[in-house]
Backbone as XML, in Angstrom:
<?xml version="1.0"?>
<chain id="A" units="angstrom">
  <residue number="1" name="MET">
    <atom name="N" x="36.899" y="26.107" z="-15.418"/>
    <atom name="CA" x="35.618" y="25.917" z="-14.891"/>
    <atom name="C" x="35.948" y="25.115" z="-13.538"/>
  </residue>
  <residue number="2" name="ASN">
    <atom name="N" x="34.891" y="24.870" z="-12.784"/>
    <atom name="CA" x="35.281" y="24.037" z="-11.457"/>
    <atom name="C" x="34.602" y="23.188" z="-11.595"/>
  </residue>
  <residue number="3" name="GLU">
    <atom name="N" x="34.234" y="22.461" z="-10.566"/>
    <atom name="CA" x="33.356" y="20.862" z="-10.880"/>
    <atom name="C" x="32.053" y="21.621" z="-10.710"/>
  </residue>
  <residue number="4" name="ASN">
    <atom name="N" x="31.913" y="22.376" z="-9.328"/>
    <atom name="CA" x="30.630" y="22.433" z="-9.148"/>
    <atom name="C" x="29.805" y="23.666" z="-10.204"/>
  </residue>
  <residue number="5" name="GLN">
    <atom name="N" x="30.309" y="24.440" z="-11.385"/>
    <atom name="CA" x="29.747" y="25.131" z="-12.316"/>
    <atom name="C" x="29.408" y="24.015" z="-13.447"/>
  </residue>
  <residue number="6" name="GLN">
    <atom name="N" x="30.449" y="23.239" z="-13.037"/>
    <atom name="CA" x="29.961" y="21.017" z="-14.719"/>
    <atom name="C" x="28.308" y="21.164" z="-14.185"/>
  </residue>
  <residue number="7" name="VAL">
    <atom name="N" x="28.215" y="20.935" z="-13.001"/>
    <atom name="CA" x="27.602" y="20.110" z="-12.463"/>
    <atom name="C" x="26.126" y="21.205" z="-12.694"/>
  </residue>
  <residue number="8" name="LEU">
    <atom name="N" x="25.821" y="22.529" z="-12.085"/>
    <atom name="CA" x="25.219" y="23.431" z="-12.560"/>
    <atom name="C" x="24.784" y="23.512" z="-13.889"/>
  </residue>
  <residue number="9" name="GLU">
    <atom name="N" x="25.870" y="23.245" z="-15.076"/>
    <atom name="CA" x="26.182" y="23.423" z="-16.208"/>
    <atom name="C" x="25.332" y="22.129" z="-16.986"/>
  </residue>
  <residue number="10" name="HIS">
    <atom name="N" x="25.247" y="20.897" z="-16.057"/>
    <atom name="CA" x="24.718" y="19.321" z="-17.091"/>
    <atom name="C" x="23.492" y="19.893" z="-17.096"/>
  </residue>
  <residue number="11" name="LYS">
    <atom name="N" x="22.987" y="19.224" z="-17.942"/>
    <atom name="CA" x="21.443" y="19.682" z="-18.863"/>
    <atom name="C" x="21.031" y="18.612" z="-17.775"/>
  </residue>
  <residue number="12" name="ARG">
    <atom name="N" x="19.579" y="19.152" z="-17.230"/>
    <atom name="CA" x="18.935" y="18.695" z="-16.761"/>
    <atom name="C" x="17.961" y="17.569" z="-17.382"/>
  </residue>
  <residue number="13" name="THR">
    <atom name="N" x="17.251" y="16.267" z="-16.948"/>
    <atom name="CA" x="16.185" y="15.581" z="-18.188"/>
    <atom name="C" x="15.092" y="15.767" z="-17.427"/>
  </residue>
  <residue number="14" name="ASN">
    <atom name="N" x="13.968" y="14.622" z="-17.827"/>
    <atom name="CA" x="12.795" y="15.123" z="-17.557"/>
    <atom name="C" x="12.978" y="13.837" z="-16.545"/>
  </residue>
  <residue number="15" name="PHE">
    <atom name="N" x="13.353" y="13.273" z="-16.029"/>
    <atom name="CA" x="13.969" y="11.742" z="-15.342"/>
    <atom name="C" x="12.876" y="12.016" z="-14.041"/>
  </residue>
  <residue number="16" name="ARG">
    <atom name="N" x="13.385" y="13.078" z="-13.151"/>
    <atom name="CA" x="12.619" y="13.350" z="-12.339"/>
    <atom name="C" x="10.924" y="13.631" z="-11.837"/>
  </residue>
  <residue number="17" name="TRP">
    <atom name="N" x="10.332" y="13.985" z="-13.365"/>
    <atom name="CA" x="9.456" y="14.418" z="-13.381"/>
    <atom name="C" x="8.390" y="12.777" z="-13.804"/>
  </residue>
  <residue number="18" name="LYS">
    <atom name="N" x="9.080" y="12.131" z="-14.270"/>
    <atom name="CA" x="8.658" y="10.631" z="-14.779"/>
    <atom name="C" x="8.455" y="10.084" z="-13.680"/>
  </residue>
  <residue number="19" name="VAL">
    <atom name="N" x="9.737" y="10.084" z="-12.230"/>
    <atom name="CA" x="9.892" y="9.320" z="-11.025"/>
    <atom name="C" x="8.439" y="9.741" z="-10.216"/>
  </residue>
  <residue number="20" name="ALA">
    <atom name="N" x="8.745" y="11.131" z="-10.174"/>
    <atom name="CA" x="6.940" y="11.959" z="-9.553"/>
    <atom name="C" x="5.861" y="11.793" z="-9.799"/>
  </residue>
  <residue number="21" name="LEU">
    <atom name="N" x="5.870" y="11.015" z="-11.188"/>
    <atom name="CA" x="4.717" y="10.896" z="-11.655"/>
    <atom name="C" x="4.559" y="9.375" z="-11.373"/>
  </residue>
  <residue number="22" name="LEU">
    <atom name="N" x="5.179" y="8.791" z="-11.666"/>
    <atom name="CA" x="4.824" y="6.865" z="-11.002"/>
    <atom name="C" x="4.740" y="6.722" z="-9.408"/>
  </residue>
  <residue number="23" name="MET">
    <atom name="N" x="5.838" y="7.405" z="-8.702"/>
    <atom name="CA" x="5.280" y="8.022" z="-7.237"/>
    <atom name="C" x="3.492" y="8.284" z="-6.716"/>
  </residue>
  <residue number="24" name="PHE">
    <atom name="N" x="3.338" y="9.611" z="-7.583"/>
    <atom name="CA" x="1.809" y="9.749" z="-7.462"/>
    <atom name="C" x="1.000" y="8.729" z="-7.589"/>
  </residue>
  <residue number="25" name="GLY">
    <atom name="N" x="1.169" y="7.993" z="-8.806"/>
    <atom name="CA" x="0.278" y="6.689" z="-9.399"/>
    <atom name="C" x="0.129" y="5.588" z="-7.852"/>
  </residue>
  <residue number="26" name="ALA">
    <atom name="N" x="1.317" y="5.544" z="-7.776"/>
    <atom name="CA" x="1.552" y="4.560" z="-6.696"/>
    <atom name="C" x="0.704" y="4.907" z="-5.516"/>
  </residue>
  <residue number="27" name="ILE">
    <atom name="N" x="1.197" y="6.145" z="-5.061"/>
    <atom name="CA" x="-0.218" y="6.124" z="-3.884"/>
    <atom name="C" x="-1.146" y="6.716" z="-4.074"/>
  </residue>
  <residue number="28" name="ALA">
    <atom name="N" x="-1.818" y="7.153" z="-5.112"/>
    <atom name="CA" x="-3.269" y="6.993" z="-5.456"/>
    <atom name="C" x="-3.380" y="5.597" z="-5.551"/>
  </residue>
  <residue number="29" name="ILE">
    <atom name="N" x="-2.690" y="4.852" z="-5.982"/>
    <atom name="CA" x="-3.776" y="3.606" z="-5.785"/>
    <atom name="C" x="-3.632" y="2.935" z="-4.912"/>
  </residue>
  <residue number="30" name="ASN">
    <atom name="N" x="-3.087" y="3.200" z="-3.541"/>
    <atom name="CA" x="-2.527" y="2.710" z="-2.149"/>
    <atom name="C" x="-3.768" y="3.067" z="-1.543"/>
  </residue>
  <residue number="31" name="TYR">
    <atom name="N" x="-4.235" y="4.667" z="-1.599"/>
    <atom name="CA" x="-5.449" y="4.667" z="-0.874"/>
    <atom name="C" x="-6.573" y="4.431" z="-1.633"/>
  </residue>
  <residue number="32" name="ILE">
    <atom name="N" x="-6.551" y="4.769" z="-2.660"/>
    <atom name="CA" x="-8.211" y="3.452" z="-3.373"/>
    <atom name="C" x="-8.176" y="1.696" z="-2.584"/>
  </residue>
  <residue number="33" name="ASP">
    <atom name="N" x="-6.916" y="1.150" z="-2.690"/>
    <atom name="CA" x="-6.502" y="0.552" z="-2.686"/>
    <atom name="C" x="-7.041" y="0.068" z="-0.714"/>
  </residue>
  <residue number="34" name="ARG">
    <atom name="N" x="-7.031" y="0.933" z="0.207"/>
    <atom name="CA" x="-7.468" y="1.062" z="1.785"/>
    <atom name="C" x="-8.910" y="1.663" z="1.895"/>
  </residue>
  <residue number="35" name="SER">
    <atom name="N" x="-9.326" y="2.235" z="0.354"/>
    <atom name="CA" x="-10.922" y="2.225" z="0.994"/>
    <atom name="C" x="-12.046" y="1.847" z="-0.435"/>
  </residue>
  <residue number="36" name="ASN">
    <atom name="N" x="-10.926" y="0.727" z="-1.034"/>
    <atom name="CA" x="-12.141" y="0.236" z="-2.102"/>
    <atom name="C" x="-13.388" y="-0.683" z="-1.532"/>
  </residue>
  <residue number="37" name="LEU">
    <atom name="N" x="-12.649" y="-1.054" z="0.152"/>
    <atom name="CA" x="-14.013" y="-2.742" z="0.456"/>
    <atom name="C" x="-14.602" y="-1.496" z="1.401"/>
  </residue>
  <residue number="38" name="SER">
    <atom name="N" x="-14.508" y="-0.835" z="1.292"/>
    <atom name="CA" x="-15.826" y="0.632" z="2.176"/>
    <atom name="C" x="-17.216" y="-0.060" z="1.096"/>
  </residue>
  <residue number="39" name="ALA">
    <atom name="N" x="-16.712" y="0.490" z="-0.146"/>
    <atom name="CA" x="-17.592" y="1.197" z="-1.174"/>
    <atom name="C" x="-18.807" y="-0.386" z="-1.444"/>
  </residue>
  <residue number="40" name="ALA">
    <atom name="N" x="-17.331" y="-1.477" z="-0.888"/>
    <atom name="CA" x="-18.476" y="-2.850" z="-1.589"/>
    <atom name="C" x="-18.902" y="-3.293" z="-0.175"/>
  </residue>
  <residue number="41" name="ALA">
    <atom name="N" x="-18.551" y="-3.132" z="1.204"/>
    <atom name="CA" x="-18.923" y="-3.442" z="2.235"/>
    <atom name="C" x="-20.793" y="-4.192" z="2.281"/>
  </residue>
  <residue number="42" name="PRO">
    <atom name="N" x="-21.154" y="-3.083" z="1.970"/>
    <atom name="CA" x="-22.920" y="-3.621" z="2.026"/>
    <atom name="C" x="-23.357" y="-4.946" z="0.957"/>
  </residue>
  <residue number="43" name="MET">
    <atom name="N" x="-22.497" y="-5.337" z="-0.210"/>
    <atom name="CA" x="-22.878" y="-6.517" z="-1.109"/>
    <atom name="C" x="-22.278" y="-7.200" z="-0.260"/>
  </residue>
  <residue number="44" name="ILE">
    <atom name="N" x="-21.124" y="-6.928" z="0.234"/>
    <atom name="CA" x="-20.316" y="-8.338" z="0.823"/>
    <atom name="C" x="-21.157" y="-8.340" z="1.900"/>
  </residue>
  <residue number="45" name="MET">
    <atom name="N" x="-21.691" y="-7.790" z="2.757"/>
    <atom name="CA" x="-22.262" y="-8.408" z="3.751"/>
    <atom name="C" x="-23.903" y="-9.067" z="3.500"/>
  </residue>
  <residue number="46" name="LYS">
    <atom name="N" x="-24.365" y="-8.335" z="2.090"/>
    <atom name="CA" x="-24.869" y="-9.312" z="2.200"/>
    <atom name="C" x="-24.366" y="-10.565" z="1.718"/>
  </residue>
  <residue number="47" name="GLU">
    <atom name="N" x="-23.614" y="-10.964" z="1.408"/>
    <atom name="CA" x="-23.667" y="-11.775" z="0.117"/>
    <atom name="C" x="-22.972" y="-12.746" z="1.116"/>
  </residue>
  <residue number="48" name="PHE">
    <atom name="N" x="-22.172" y="-12.992" z="1.817"/>
    <atom name="CA" x="-21.477" y="-13.223" z="3.003"/>
    <atom name="C" x="-21.915" y="-13.955" z="4.384"/>
  </residue>
  <residue number="49" name="ASN">
    <atom name="N" x="-23.298" y="-12.669" z="4.497"/>
    <atom name="CA" x="-24.395" y="-13.083" z="5.262"/>
    <atom name="C" x="-23.328" y="-12.435" z="7.143"/>
  </residue>
  <residue number="50" name="PHE">
    <atom name="N" x="-22.690" y="-10.945" z="6.842"/>
    <atom name="CA" x="-21.687" y="-10.694" z="7.696"/>
    <atom name="C" x="-22.635" y="-9.916" z="8.570"/>
  </residue>
  <residue number="51" name="SER">
    <atom name="N" x="-22.372" y="-9.833" z="9.453"/>
    <atom name="CA" x="-23.442" y="-8.491" z="10.566"/>
    <atom name="C" x="-22.000" y="-7.242" z="10.816"/>
  </residue>
  <residue number="52" name="ALA">
    <atom name="N" x="-22.899" y="-6.053" z="10.540"/>
    <atom name="CA" x="-22.352" y="-4.739" z="11.036"/>
    <atom name="C" x="-20.361" y="-5.024" z="11.866"/>
  </residue>
  <residue number="53" name="THR">
    <atom name="N" x="-21.237" y="-5.964" z="12.864"/>
    <atom name="CA" x="-19.330" y="-6.039" z="13.817"/>
    <atom name="C" x="-19.159" y="-6.795" z="13.390"/>
  </residue>
  <residue number="54" name="GLN">
    <atom name="N" x="-19.035" y="-7.712" z="12.670"/>
    <atom name="CA" x="-18.046" y="-8.427" z="11.265"/>
    <atom name="C" x="-17.178" y="-7.950" z="10.706"/>
  </residue>
  <residue number="55" name="MET">
    <atom name="N" x="-18.271" y="-6.684" z="9.495"/>
    <atom name="CA" x="-17.711" y="-6.160" z="8.629"/>
    <atom name="C" x="-16.757" y="-5.066" z="9.196"/>
  </residue>
  <residue number="56" name="GLY">
    <atom name="N" x="-16.968" y="-4.396" z="10.496"/>
    <atom name="CA" x="-16.389" y="-3.803" z="11.582"/>
    <atom name="C" x="-14.744" y="-4.541" z="11.705"/>
  </residue>
  <residue number="57" name="PHE">
    <atom name="N" x="-14.902" y="-5.618" z="11.961"/>
    <atom name="CA" x="-13.380" y="-6.145" z="11.949"/>
    <atom name="C" x="-12.846" y="-6.711" z="10.896"/>
  </residue>
  <residue number="58" name="ILE">
    <atom name="N" x="-13.563" y="-6.515" z="9.927"/>
    <atom name="CA" x="-12.512" y="-7.127" z="8.534"/>
    <atom name="C" x="-12.275" y="-5.147" z="8.332"/>
  </residue>
  <residue number="59" name="MET">
    <atom name="N" x="-13.275" y="-4.281" z="8.523"/>
    <atom name="CA" x="-12.102" y="-2.729" z="8.085"/>
    <atom name="C" x="-10.840" y="-2.901" z="9.083"/>
  </residue>
  <residue number="60" name="SER">
    <atom name="N" x="-11.496" y="-3.174" z="10.665"/>
    <atom name="CA" x="-10.288" y="-2.740" z="11.219"/>
    <atom name="C" x="-8.802" y="-3.614" z="11.383"/>
  </residue>
  <residue number="61" name="ALA">
    <atom name="N" x="-9.264" y="-4.667" z="10.688"/>
    <atom name="CA" x="-7.539" y="-5.647" z="10.586"/>
    <atom name="C" x="-6.772" y="-4.463" z="9.997"/>
  </residue>
  <residue number="62" name="PHE">
    <atom name="N" x="-7.035" y="-4.068" z="9.025"/>
    <atom name="CA" x="-6.372" y="-3.532" z="7.874"/>
    <atom name="C" x="-5.496" y="-2.176" z="8.533"/>
  </residue>
  <residue number="63" name="PHE">
    <atom name="N" x="-6.408" y="-1.310" z="9.304"/>
    <atom name="CA" x="-5.940" y="-0.326" z="10.140"/>
    <atom name="C" x="-4.683" y="-0.610" z="11.345"/>
  </residue>
  <residue number="64" name="PHE">
    <atom name="N" x="-5.588" y="-1.881" z="11.929"/>
    <atom name="CA" x="-4.259" y="-2.274" z="13.154"/>
    <atom name="C" x="-3.079" y="-2.722" z="12.276"/>
  </residue>
  <residue number="65" name="SER">
    <atom name="N" x="-2.778" y="-3.182" z="11.735"/>
    <atom name="CA" x="-1.482" y="-4.028" z="10.766"/>
    <atom name="C" x="-1.229" y="-2.959" z="10.269"/>
  </residue>
  <residue number="66" name="TYR">
    <atom name="N" x="-1.850" y="-2.048" z="9.374"/>
    <atom name="CA" x="-1.214" y="-0.699" z="8.698"/>
    <atom name="C" x="-0.539" y="0.181" z="10.049"/>
  </residue>
  <residue number="67" name="THR">
    <atom name="N" x="-0.776" y="0.143" z="11.277"/>
    <atom name="CA" x="-0.489" y="1.029" z="12.605"/>
    <atom name="C" x="0.726" y="0.212" z="12.853"/>
  </residue>
  <residue number="68" name="ILE">
    <atom name="N" x="0.647" y="-0.581" z="12.906"/>
    <atom name="CA" x="1.786" y="-1.802" z="13.563"/>
    <atom name="C" x="3.273" y="-1.732" z="12.674"/>
  </residue>
  <residue number="69" name="PHE">
    <atom name="N" x="2.705" y="-1.956" z="11.491"/>
    <atom name="CA" x="4.126" y="-1.693" z="10.759"/>
    <atom name="C" x="4.919" y="-0.970" z="9.939"/>
  </residue>
  <residue number="70" name="GLN">
    <atom name="N" x="3.791" y="0.343" z="10.558"/>
    <atom name="CA" x="4.446" y="1.278" z="10.270"/>
    <atom name="C" x="6.438" y="1.734" z="10.074"/>
  </residue>
  <residue number="71" name="ILE">
    <atom name="N" x="6.331" y="1.322" z="11.670"/>
    <atom name="CA" x="7.886" y="1.542" z="11.936"/>
    <atom name="C" x="8.712" y="0.322" z="11.741"/>
  </residue>
  <residue number="72" name="PRO">
    <atom name="N" x="8.409" y="-0.925" z="11.814"/>
    <atom name="CA" x="9.443" y="-1.994" z="10.443"/>
    <atom name="C" x="9.439" y="-1.598" z="9.438"/>
  </residue>
  <residue number="73" name="SER">
    <atom name="N" x="8.229" y="-0.730" z="8.715"/>
    <atom name="CA" x="8.519" y="-0.715" z="6.799"/>
    <atom name="C" x="9.405" y="0.635" z="6.921"/>
  </residue>
  <residue number="74" name="GLY">
    <atom name="N" x="10.028" y="1.604" z="7.911"/>
    <atom name="CA" x="10.672" y="3.099" z="8.014"/>
    <atom name="C" x="12.432" y="2.051" z="8.386"/>
  </residue>
  <residue number="75" name="TRP">
    <atom name="N" x="12.074" y="1.182" z="9.098"/>
    <atom name="CA" x="13.202" y="0.686" z="8.988"/>
    <atom name="C" x="14.274" y="-0.294" z="7.932"/>
  </residue>
  <residue number="76" name="LEU">
    <atom name="N" x="12.965" y="-1.314" z="7.291"/>
    <atom name="CA" x="13.377" y="-1.689" z="6.678"/>
    <atom name="C" x="13.739" y="-0.883" z="5.356"/>
  </residue>
  <residue number="77" name="GLY">
    <atom name="N" x="13.300" y="0.374" z="5.138"/>
    <atom name="CA" x="13.547" y="1.630" z="3.815"/>
    <atom name="C" x="15.193" y="2.078" z="4.564"/>
  </residue>
  <residue number="78" name="ASP">
    <atom name="N" x="15.380" y="2.456" z="5.230"/>
    <atom name="CA" x="16.665" y="2.659" z="5.808"/>
    <atom name="C" x="17.972" y="1.862" z="5.858"/>
  </residue>
  <residue number="79" name="LYS">
    <atom name="N" x="17.505" y="0.628" z="5.707"/>
    <atom name="CA" x="17.976" y="-0.524" z="5.765"/>
    <atom name="C" x="18.745" y="-1.134" z="4.504"/>
  </residue>
  <residue number="80" name="PHE">
    <atom name="N" x="17.311" y="-1.110" z="3.756"/>
    <atom name="CA" x="16.999" y="-1.614" z="2.301"/>
    <atom name="C" x="17.546" y="-0.574" z="1.484"/>
  </residue>
  <residue number="81" name="GLY">
    <atom name="N" x="17.025" y="0.440" z="1.508"/>
    <atom name="CA" x="16.586" y="1.639" z="0.499"/>
    <atom name="C" x="14.966" y="1.867" z="-0.152"/>
  </residue>
  <residue number="82" name="GLN">
    <atom name="N" x="14.598" y="2.561" z="-0.092"/>
    <atom name="CA" x="12.961" y="3.207" z="-0.705"/>
    <atom name="C" x="12.762" y="2.318" z="-1.572"/>
  </residue>
  <residue number="83" name="ARG">
    <atom name="N" x="13.667" y="2.493" z="-2.705"/>
    <atom name="CA" x="13.323" y="1.852" z="-4.132"/>
    <atom name="C" x="12.866" y="0.618" z="-3.916"/>
  </residue>
  <residue number="84" name="LEU">
    <atom name="N" x="13.859" y="-0.291" z="-2.966"/>
    <atom name="CA" x="13.728" y="-2.073" z="-2.979"/>
    <atom name="C" x="12.644" y="-2.015" z="-2.218"/>
  </residue>
  <residue number="85" name="VAL">
    <atom name="N" x="11.966" y="-1.168" z="-0.663"/>
    <atom name="CA" x="11.233" y="-1.253" z="-0.377"/>
    <atom name="C" x="9.617" y="-1.121" z="-0.660"/>
  </residue>
  <residue number="86" name="LEU">
    <atom name="N" x="9.732" y="0.137" z="-1.437"/>
    <atom name="CA" x="8.818" y="0.290" z="-2.111"/>
    <atom name="C" x="8.018" y="-0.454" z="-3.524"/>
  </residue>
  <residue number="87" name="GLY">
    <atom name="N" x="8.912" y="-0.916" z="-3.665"/>
    <atom name="CA" x="8.746" y="-2.078" z="-4.986"/>
    <atom name="C" x="8.054" y="-3.207" z="-4.711"/>
  </residue>
  <residue number="88" name="GLY">
    <atom name="N" x="9.125" y="-3.717" z="-3.010"/>
    <atom name="CA" x="8.346" y="-5.055" z="-2.804"/>
    <atom name="C" x="6.662" y="-4.105" z="-2.439"/>
  </residue>
  <residue number="89" name="ALA">
    <atom name="N" x="6.869" y="-3.615" z="-1.215"/>
    <atom name="CA" x="5.325" y="-2.793" z="-0.917"/>
    <atom name="C" x="4.192" y="-2.852" z="-2.124"/>
  </residue>
  <residue number="90" name="VAL">
    <atom name="N" x="4.343" y="-2.405" z="-3.037"/>
    <atom name="CA" x="3.498" y="-2.743" z="-4.138"/>
    <atom name="C" x="2.901" y="-4.066" z="-4.744"/>
  </residue>
  <residue number="91" name="THR">
    <atom name="N" x="4.260" y="-4.856" z="-4.663"/>
    <atom name="CA" x="4.005" y="-6.830" z="-5.144"/>
    <atom name="C" x="3.001" y="-6.865" z="-3.906"/>
  </residue>
  <residue number="92" name="TRP">
    <atom name="N" x="3.608" y="-6.599" z="-2.615"/>
    <atom name="CA" x="2.672" y="-7.152" z="-1.939"/>
    <atom name="C" x="1.287" y="-6.569" z="-1.763"/>
  </residue>
  <residue number="93" name="TRP">
    <atom name="N" x="1.564" y="-5.251" z="-1.589"/>
    <atom name="CA" x="-0.206" y="-4.685" z="-1.484"/>
    <atom name="C" x="-1.016" y="-5.109" z="-2.583"/>
  </residue>
  <residue number="94" name="SER">
    <atom name="N" x="-0.250" y="-5.744" z="-3.528"/>
    <atom name="CA" x="-0.978" y="-5.690" z="-5.555"/>
    <atom name="C" x="-1.439" y="-7.669" z="-5.128"/>
  </residue>
  <residue number="95" name="ALA">
    <atom name="N" x="-0.893" y="-7.968" z="-4.582"/>
    <atom name="CA" x="-1.396" y="-9.524" z="-4.414"/>
    <atom name="C" x="-2.147" y="-9.621" z="-3.149"/>
  </residue>
  <residue number="96" name="ALA">
    <atom name="N" x="-2.161" y="-8.644" z="-2.202"/>
    <atom name="CA" x="-3.145" y="-8.362" z="-0.941"/>
    <atom name="C" x="-4.173" y="-8.160" z="-1.932"/>
  </residue>
  <residue number="97" name="THR">
    <atom name="N" x="-3.847" y="-7.347" z="-2.393"/>
    <atom name="CA" x="-5.900" y="-7.141" z="-2.878"/>
    <atom name="C" x="-6.245" y="-8.544" z="-3.637"/>
  </residue>
  <residue number="98" name="MET">
    <atom name="N" x="-5.250" y="-8.615" z="-4.916"/>
    <atom name="CA" x="-5.723" y="-9.825" z="-5.675"/>
    <atom name="C" x="-6.562" y="-10.422" z="-4.389"/>
  </residue>
  <residue number="99" name="LEU">
    <atom name="N" x="-5.991" y="-11.245" z="-3.086"/>
    <atom name="CA" x="-6.561" y="-12.475" z="-2.406"/>
    <atom name="C" x="-7.906" y="-11.924" z="-1.734"/>
  </residue>
  <residue number="100" name="ILE">
    <atom name="N" x="-7.969" y="-10.666" z="-1.892"/>
    <atom name="CA" x="-9.278" y="-10.195" z="-1.382"/>
    <atom name="C" x="-10.607" y="-11.271" z="-2.508"/>
  </residue>
  <residue number="101" name="ALA">
    <atom name="N" x="-10.438" y="-11.283" z="-3.309"/>
    <atom name="CA" x="-11.572" y="-11.910" z="-4.359"/>
    <atom name="C" x="-11.279" y="-13.390" z="-4.334"/>
  </residue>
  <residue number="102" name="LEU">
    <atom name="N" x="-10.467" y="-14.197" z="-3.510"/>
    <atom name="CA" x="-10.567" y="-15.617" z="-2.700"/>
    <atom name="C" x="-11.465" y="-15.433" z="-1.761"/>
  </residue>
  <residue number="103" name="CYS">
    <atom name="N" x="-10.888" y="-14.797" z="-0.929"/>
    <atom name="CA" x="-12.137" y="-15.014" z="0.736"/>
    <atom name="C" x="-13.533" y="-14.997" z="0.375"/>
  </residue>
  <residue number="104" name="SER">
    <atom name="N" x="-13.658" y="-15.890" z="1.255"/>
    <atom name="CA" x="-15.115" y="-16.815" z="1.713"/>
    <atom name="C" x="-15.908" y="-16.963" z="2.668"/>
  </residue>
  <residue number="105" name="SER">
    <atom name="N" x="-14.902" y="-16.379" z="3.578"/>
    <atom name="CA" x="-14.659" y="-16.648" z="5.241"/>
    <atom name="C" x="-14.548" y="-15.419" z="5.375"/>
  </residue>
  <residue number="106" name="LEU">
    <atom name="N" x="-15.119" y="-14.752" z="7.070"/>
    <atom name="CA" x="-14.541" y="-13.452" z="7.464"/>
    <atom name="C" x="-13.394" y="-13.736" z="8.228"/>
  </residue>
  <residue number="107" name="VAL">
    <atom name="N" x="-12.529" y="-15.145" z="8.441"/>
    <atom name="CA" x="-11.353" y="-15.706" z="8.743"/>
    <atom name="C" x="-10.498" y="-15.112" z="7.856"/>
  </residue>
  <residue number="108" name="SER">
    <atom name="N" x="-10.902" y="-15.457" z="6.514"/>
    <atom name="CA" x="-9.888" y="-15.441" z="5.500"/>
    <atom name="C" x="-9.821" y="-13.460" z="4.855"/>
  </residue>
  <residue number="109" name="PHE">
    <atom name="N" x="-11.181" y="-12.994" z="4.951"/>
    <atom name="CA" x="-11.002" y="-11.502" z="4.864"/>
    <atom name="C" x="-10.273" y="-10.652" z="5.560"/>
  </residue>
  <residue number="110" name="ILE">
    <atom name="N" x="-10.382" y="-11.268" z="6.691"/>
    <atom name="CA" x="-9.669" y="-9.903" z="8.004"/>
    <atom name="C" x="-8.094" y="-10.249" z="7.610"/>
  </residue>
  <residue number="111" name="GLY">
    <atom name="N" x="-7.519" y="-12.263" z="7.275"/>
    <atom name="CA" x="-6.277" y="-12.258" z="6.943"/>
    <atom name="C" x="-5.775" y="-11.462" z="5.686"/>
  </residue>
  <residue number="112" name="SER">
    <atom name="N" x="-6.892" y="-11.359" z="4.604"/>
    <atom name="CA" x="-5.855" y="-10.320" z="3.610"/>
    <atom name="C" x="-5.966" y="-9.149" z="3.892"/>
  </residue>
  <residue number="113" name="ARG">
    <atom name="N" x="-6.911" y="-8.394" z="4.518"/>
    <atom name="CA" x="-6.942" y="-7.146" z="5.329"/>
    <atom name="C" x="-5.819" y="-6.678" z="5.763"/>
  </residue>
  <residue number="114" name="ILE">
    <atom name="N" x="-5.878" y="-7.853" z="6.413"/>
    <atom name="CA" x="-4.313" y="-7.872" z="7.467"/>
    <atom name="C" x="-2.890" y="-7.492" z="6.651"/>
  </residue>
  <residue number="115" name="LEU">
    <atom name="N" x="-2.989" y="-8.349" z="5.412"/>
    <atom name="CA" x="-1.624" y="-8.769" z="4.499"/>
    <atom name="C" x="-1.630" y="-7.303" z="3.572"/>
  </residue>
  <residue number="116" name="LEU">
    <atom name="N" x="-2.766" y="-6.343" z="3.631"/>
    <atom name="CA" x="-3.019" y="-5.217" z="2.798"/>
    <atom name="C" x="-2.174" y="-4.208" z="3.689"/>
  </residue>
  <residue number="117" name="GLY">
    <atom name="N" x="-2.436" y="-4.730" z="4.725"/>
    <atom name="CA" x="-2.420" y="-3.536" z="5.701"/>
    <atom name="C" x="-0.336" y="-2.937" z="5.690"/>
  </residue>
  <residue number="118" name="ILE">
    <atom name="N" x="-0.171" y="-4.586" z="6.308"/>
    <atom name="CA" x="1.416" y="-4.227" z="6.153"/>
    <atom name="C" x="1.581" y="-4.568" z="4.935"/>
  </residue>
  <residue number="119" name="GLY">
    <atom name="N" x="1.183" y="-4.312" z="3.774"/>
    <atom name="CA" x="1.938" y="-4.262" z="2.535"/>
    <atom name="C" x="1.888" y="-2.417" z="2.121"/>
  </residue>
  <residue number="120" name="GLU">
    <atom name="N" x="0.726" y="-1.701" z="2.705"/>
    <atom name="CA" x="1.006" y="-0.750" z="2.041"/>
    <atom name="C" x="1.539" y="0.388" z="3.164"/>
  </residue>
  <residue number="121" name="ALA">
    <atom name="N" x="2.234" y="-0.412" z="4.447"/>
    <atom name="CA" x="2.776" y="0.458" z="5.393"/>
    <atom name="C" x="3.600" y="0.788" z="4.751"/>
  </residue>
  <residue number="122" name="ALA">
    <atom name="N" x="4.445" y="0.231" z="4.519"/>
    <atom name="CA" x="5.696" y="0.903" z="3.872"/>
    <atom name="C" x="5.472" y="1.689" z="2.870"/>
  </residue>
  <residue number="123" name="ALA">
    <atom name="N" x="4.320" y="2.258" z="2.075"/>
    <atom name="CA" x="4.201" y="3.013" z="0.740"/>
    <atom name="C" x="4.801" y="4.597" z="1.345"/>
  </residue>
  <residue number="124" name="SER">
    <atom name="N" x="4.845" y="4.749" z="2.533"/>
    <atom name="CA" x="5.120" y="6.321" z="3.472"/>
    <atom name="C" x="6.851" y="5.942" z="3.662"/>
  </residue>
  <residue number="125" name="VAL">
    <atom name="N" x="7.585" y="5.157" z="3.257"/>
    <atom name="CA" x="9.066" y="5.151" z="3.689"/>
    <atom name="C" x="9.725" y="5.991" z="2.768"/>
  </residue>
</chain>
């Protein structure tokens, strides 16, 4: 029996399905984080007296940083490996999402959304 046959006869495990489920969960949370502020926008505008233009700046801050950091995130994934970069990205965007709860001004909202965009840019590594 040669080495290729031994590899083919090796018993497959369910580990790959666990990894796929974990990745699905991470990406699903990514998309929820990306859009959750849209659902809360009317209440945030009322609470903090933001205009529609100011709310647009808050929403756009995420997408600008997300777009800008796509390429650096890919480079980091190539250099350090997808597992490490994605793990760091999940931690980063989780902290950025929690930071939004502490926001009390336009600048802090924009800053937290920029941080969220940076973290979520690495999700597609």
